[in-house]
C-alpha positions in Angstrom: -9.8 13.9 -15.6 -7.8 11.2 -16.8 -8.5 7.2 -15.4 -5.5 5.9 -14.3 -3.9 2.6 -15.3 -3.4 0.9 -12.4 -2.8 -2.5 -14.4 0.0 -1.0 -15.7 1.0 1.1 -12.3 1.4 -2.6 -10.9 3.5 -3.6 -12.9 6.2 -0.6 -12.6 5.5 -1.6 -8.9 6.8 -5.0 -8.9 9.3 -4.6 -11.2 10.8 -1.9 -9.0 10.3 -4.4 -5.9 12.0 -6.8 -7.4 15.4 -4.8 -8.1 15.2 -4.2 -4.4 16.3 -8.3 -3.5 14.7 -8.2 -0.1 14.3 -11.2 1.2 11.0 -9.9 3.1 9.4 -9.3 -0.2 8.9 -13.1 -1.8 6.4 -14.4 -4.5 6.1 -11.4 -6.3 4.5 -13.4 -8.7 2.0 -13.3 -7.0 0.9 -10.2 -5.9 -2.6 -8.7 -7.5 -4.4 -6.1 -7.9 -7.1 -5.6 -5.3 -10.6 -6.6 -6.5 -12.1 -4.3 -3.4 -9.7 -1.6 -4.4 -8.8 0.0 -7.2 -5.4 0.8 -6.1 -4.7 -2.1 -3.4 -2.7 -4.4 -3.7 -3.0 -7.6 -2.2 0.3 -9.3 -0.5 -1.0 -12.5 0.7 1.5 -12.7 3.4 2.7 -10.5 6.4 6.1 -8.7 6.2 6.9 -8.8 9.7 10.1 -6.1 10.0 8.8 -3.1 10.3 11.3 -1.4 8.0 10.7 -3.4 5.1 6.9 -2.8 5.9 7.4 0.7 5.3 9.5 0.0 2.4 7.4 -1.3 0.5 5.1 1.4 1.1 6.8 4.1 0.4 7.0 2.3 -3.0 3.8 1.7 -3.4 3.1 5.5 -2.7 5.7 6.2 -5.9 3.0 4.8 -7.9 -0.1 5.4 -6.6 -0.6 1.5 -5.1 -1.2 0.8 -1.6 0.6 -2.6 -0.9 -1.8 -4.8 1.3 -0.7 -7.7 3.5 -2.6 -10.0 5.1 -4.6 -8.5 8.0 -4.5 -4.9 6.7 -6.8 -2.9 6.0 -7.5 0.6 4.6 -9.3 2.9 7.1 -9.8 6.7 7.4 -8.9 9.8 10.4 -11.7 10.7 11.5 -12.0 14.5 14.0 -14.4 14.1 17.0 -16.8 16.7 14.8 -16.9 13.7 11.5 -14.2 15.9 9.5 -12.2 13.9 7.5 -8.4 14.3 8.6 -6.5 11.3 5.7 -6.5 7.8 4.7 -4.2 5.5 5.7 -3.2 1.3 6.3 -3.3 0.0 9.9 -0.8 -2.4 10.3 0.7 -4.8 12.4 2.9 -1.3 12.8 0.4 1.1 13.8 -0.6 3.6 10.7 1.3 3.7 7.6 -0.2 6.9 5.4 -1.6 6.9 2.4 -2.7 10.8 2.4 -3.1 13.3 4.9 -4.8 16.7 4.5 -2.5 19.7 4.6 -3.4 22.8 7.4 
């Protein structure tokens, strides 16, 4: 299995976000890849507009990255039987799914 080059994907992600010129996306040059989460991107502040936050999540998914604002965490959805349904980012607006088990 080929290992992903997250640094390259991160650079493409940042370039894509800059093209949008959205006022909610600031200090983009200060965003960094996470030390704790292999494909996580640390934004360093909170995005207070739900549609802008969802847009950033969507762009991140395009590159296989997980943008994380302040106070956000990656979590998993588990059934009462312990079956994992999917993973998501827990935001102030609710869950933004990273992956969801089909079926």
